[in-house]
C-alpha positions in Angstrom: 32.0 -51.5 28.1 30.3 -51.3 24.8 29.3 -53.8 22.2 29.7 -51.3 19.4 32.0 -52.4 16.5 33.9 -49.6 14.8 33.2 -49.1 11.1 36.5 -49.1 9.3 36.8 -47.2 6.1 37.4 -49.0 2.8 39.6 -46.7 0.7 38.5 -47.0 -2.9 40.5 -46.5 -6.1 40.3 -43.3 -8.2 39.5 -43.9 -11.9 38.1 -41.5 -14.4 37.1 -39.0 -11.7 35.1 -41.6 -9.7 35.8 -43.8 -6.7 35.0 -47.4 -7.7 35.7 -50.6 -5.9 37.8 -53.2 -7.6 35.7 -55.2 -10.2 37.1 -58.3 -8.6 35.6 -57.4 -5.2 39.0 -57.9 -3.5 40.3 -55.8 -0.6 43.4 -55.9 1.5 44.1 -55.0 5.1 46.3 -52.1 6.1 47.6 -52.3 9.7 49.7 -50.3 12.0 53.5 -50.8 11.8 53.4 -53.2 14.7 50.8 -55.3 12.8 48.4 -55.4 15.7 45.7 -52.8 14.9 43.7 -52.8 11.7 43.6 -49.3 10.3 41.4 -49.6 7.2 40.8 -51.7 4.1 42.0 -50.7 0.6 40.8 -52.1 -2.7 43.1 -54.6 -4.4 43.1 -53.6 -8.1 42.9 -56.3 -10.8 44.1 -56.3 -14.4 40.8 -55.0 -15.6 40.9 -52.1 -13.1 44.3 -51.2 -14.6 42.8 -51.4 -18.1 39.9 -49.2 -17.1 42.3 -46.6 -15.7 44.5 -46.6 -18.8 41.4 -46.2 -21.0 40.2 -43.3 -18.9 43.7 -41.7 -19.1 43.8 -42.1 -22.9 40.4 -40.4 -23.3 41.5 -37.5 -21.1 45.0 -37.0 -22.6 44.2 -34.8 -25.6 42.2 -32.4 -23.5 44.9 -32.2 -20.8 47.6 -31.7 -23.4 45.7 -28.9 -25.1 44.9 -27.1 -21.8 47.0 -24.0 -21.3 50.2 -24.6 -19.3 48.9 -21.9 -16.9 45.8 -23.9 -16.3 47.7 -27.1 -15.7 49.9 -25.3 -13.2 46.8 -23.8 -11.4 45.3 -27.3 -11.1 48.4 -28.7 -9.6 48.6 -25.8 -7.2 44.9 -26.5 -6.2 45.8 -30.1 -5.4 48.6 -28.8 -3.2 46.0 -26.6 -1.4 43.7 -29.7 -0.9 46.6 -31.8 0.4 47.5 -29.0 2.9 43.9 -29.1 4.1 44.2 -32.8 4.8 47.5 -32.5 6.6 46.3 -34.0 9.9 44.7 -37.0 8.3 47.6 -37.7 6.0 50.2 -37.3 8.8 48.4 -39.7 11.0 48.1 -42.4 8.3 51.7 -42.1 7.4 53.0 -42.3 10.9 50.6 -45.1 11.9 51.0 -47.5 9.0 54.4 -46.8 7.6 57.5 -48.6 9.0 59.3 -46.1 11.1 62.7 -47.6 10.5 62.4 -47.3 6.7 60.9 -43.8 7.0 63.9 -42.6 9.1 66.4 -44.3 6.9 65.4 -42.1 4.0 66.1 -38.9 5.9 69.7 -38.5 4.9 69.3 -34.8 3.9 66.5 -33.6 6.3 66.3 -35.8 9.4 63.6 -38.3 10.2 60.8 -38.3 7.6 57.8 -38.0 9.9 54.3 -37.9 8.6 54.0 -34.1 9.0 57.3 -33.5 7.3 56.3 -35.8 4.4 53.1 -33.8 3.9 55.0 -30.5 4.0 57.5 -31.7 1.4 54.7 -33.1 -0.8 52.9 -29.8 -0.8 56.1 -28.0 -1.7 56.8 -30.4 -4.5 53.4 -30.0 -6.0 53.8 -26.2 -5.9 57.2 -26.5 -7.5 56.1 -28.6 -10.5 53.0 -26.4 -10.8 55.5 -23.6 -11.5 57.3 -25.7 -14.2 54.1 -26.2 -16.2 54.6 -23.1 -18.3 58.4 -23.1 -18.3 59.7 -26.7 -19.0 59.2 -26.3 -22.7 61.5 -23.3 -22.9 64.2 -25.0 -20.8 64.1 -28.4 -22.6 63.5 -27.0 -26.1 65.7 -24.8 -28.1 66.2 -22.7 -31.2 68.7 -24.6 -33.4 71.4 -22.9 -35.5 71.0 -23.9 -39.1 72.4 -22.9 -42.4 69.9 -21.3 -44.8 66.9 -19.0 -44.7 65.1 -21.1 -42.0 64.2 -21.0 -38.4 64.6 -24.4 -36.7 62.9 -25.0 -33.3 62.9 -28.1 -31.1 59.8 -28.1 -28.8 58.9 -30.5 -26.0 55.5 -32.3 -26.1 53.9 -34.7 -23.6 54.5 -38.4 -24.5 50.9 -39.4 -23.6 49.8 -41.8 -20.9 52.4 -42.4 -18.1 52.3 -45.2 -15.5 53.7 -44.1 -12.2 54.9 -46.8 -9.8 55.5 -45.7 -6.2 58.0 -47.5 -3.9 57.2 -48.8 -0.4 58.8 -45.9 1.5 57.5 -42.3 1.7 54.1 -43.4 0.5 52.9 -39.8 -0.2 56.1 -37.9 -1.0 57.5 -40.5 -3.4 54.2 -40.7 -5.3 53.9 -37.0 -5.6 57.6 -36.7 -6.7 56.9 -39.2 -9.6 53.4 -38.0 -10.5 53.9 -34.2 -10.6 56.6 -34.0 -13.3 54.4 -36.2 -15.6 51.2 -34.2 -15.0 52.7 -30.7 -15.3 54.0 -31.5 -18.8 50.6 -32.5 -20.2 50.6 -36.3 -19.6 47.8 -38.2 -18.0 48.8 -40.6 -15.2 47.9 -44.1 -14.0 49.6 -44.5 -10.6 50.2 -47.6 -8.5 50.3 -46.7 -4.8 52.8 -48.0 -2.2 52.4 -51.7 -1.4 53.0 -51.3 2.4 50.8 -48.2 2.9 48.4 -47.2 0.0 46.2 -45.1 2.3 48.0 -41.7 1.7 47.6 -42.2 -2.0 43.9 -42.7 -1.7 43.6 -39.5 0.4 45.6 -37.8 -2.4 42.9 -39.1 -4.7 40.3 -37.3 -2.6 42.4 -34.1 -2.9 42.4 -34.6 -6.7 38.6 -35.0 -6.8 38.1 -31.7 -4.9 41.1 -30.0 -6.7 39.5 -29.4 -10.1 41.4 -32.3 -11.8 39.6 -33.2 -15.0 38.3 -36.8 -15.0 40.9 -39.3 -16.2 43.9 -37.0 -15.9 45.1 -38.7 -12.6 44.1 -42.2 -11.8 45.2 -43.9 -8.6 45.2 -47.7 -7.9 46.0 -49.7 -4.8 46.9 -53.3 -5.0 49.6 -55.9 -5.1 52.6 -54.5 -7.1 53.9 -57.9 -8.1 50.5 -58.8 -9.6 50.1 -55.5 -11.5 53.6 -54.7 -12.6 53.8 -57.3 -15.4 50.5 -55.9 -16.8 52.0 -52.4 -16.7 55.1 -53.6 -18.5 53.2 -55.3 -21.3 50.3 -52.8 -21.7 50.5 -51.4 -25.3 48.6 -48.2 -24.5 51.0 -46.9 -21.9 53.6 -44.6 -23.4 56.0 -44.3 -20.5 56.7 -45.6 -17.0 58.1 -43.4 -14.2 59.2 -45.2 -11.0 61.8 -45.0 -8.2 63.5 -47.1 -5.6 62.0 -50.4 -6.8 63.6 -53.8 -6.2 65.9 -55.1 -8.9 63.2 -57.7 -9.8 60.5 -55.1 -10.2 62.8 -52.8 -12.2 63.7 -55.7 -14.5 60.1 -56.6 -15.0 59.3 -53.0 -16.2 62.3 -52.9 -18.5 61.5 -56.3 -20.0 58.2 -54.9 -21.2 60.1 -52.7 -23.7 60.9 -55.9 -25.6 57.2 -56.3 -26.5 56.1 -52.8 -26.9 57.6 -49.4 -27.3 57.5 -47.3 -24.1 60.0 -45.2 -22.3 60.9 -46.7 -18.8 62.6 -44.6 -16.2 63.4 -46.1 -12.8 65.3 -43.8 -10.5 67.6 -45.6 -8.1 68.8 -44.7 -4.6 66.5 -41.6 -4.3 66.4 -39.7 -1.1 62.9 -38.2 -1.4 63.8 -35.4 0.9 66.6 -34.2 -1.4 65.0 -31.1 -3.0 67.9 -30.5 -5.4 67.6 -34.0 -6.8 63.8 -34.4 -6.9 62.8 -30.9 -8.0 64.5 -30.7 -11.3 63.4 -30.3 -15.0 65.3 -33.5 -15.8 62.6 -35.4 -14.0 60.2 -34.0 -16.6 62.4 -34.8 -19.6 61.7 -38.6 -19.6 58.0 -37.9 -20.0 58.2 -35.7 -23.1 59.0 -36.1 -26.8 60.8 -33.6 -28.9 59.5 -32.3 -32.2 61.6 -30.2 -34.6 59.9 -27.6 -36.7 61.3 -25.9 -39.7 60.0 -22.5 -40.8 61.2 -20.3 -43.7 62.5 -16.9 -42.9 62.9 -13.8 -45.1 66.4 -13.1 -46.3 
């Protein structure tokens, strides 16, 4: 018998390269899938926390866009290395807190999505998009045939600041699948973690902090999706939204924001996050870039 009380960790948000608590002081409990054991506390982000994250992402965006594609790829690869090093912690958090029935239901292409398998696929996905950092522009851009003494090129450029909204299932893999295409193409990211299990996202934040990610390039928030989503939809300094497997109501909320401000909203539906062919594709990068056409005279 002991009277000692275990000290449970409070997972903090990741904003501008730092780990602040919510300015509101609010936290939320994360329990095992049976609801009996308390695993940890996570910060519950407020509207101001979201605003702070967007401001940090906006400040960091010019530097991240101007970084060489090779460097961006190397940083994403470094995050993958850090995630690999946290495999045991991440696997335990995913298996303990995530609903097993939902996790297995998303295993149509690769069997049950256990915590260890989810970490493996997340690492592979980060490495995959690290490789696209210096290639996507050639694939999505082109040399256009024109009449006259001109060269005409269409080149892809990052759209700016992208909000990533992760679904409830596959709390690490889904987040990485949505975040990596935006980051590799030169966008900065403000991401909302899974509602049911935000802890893997907060461990991913720790991997970013030790993975040479410049401050503000990746910002991760935990909180109530229903509370934050309408602010994401209406925020005028977010240039795009990348989400997947949201409810019809959440998807409608995001798309309704376009009526008030100009942003590109992409919500993938019915995604099997284990489907490599579907999730590791340059067309997941395309919604987060803009296309610029350049004319240049040529000698006759």
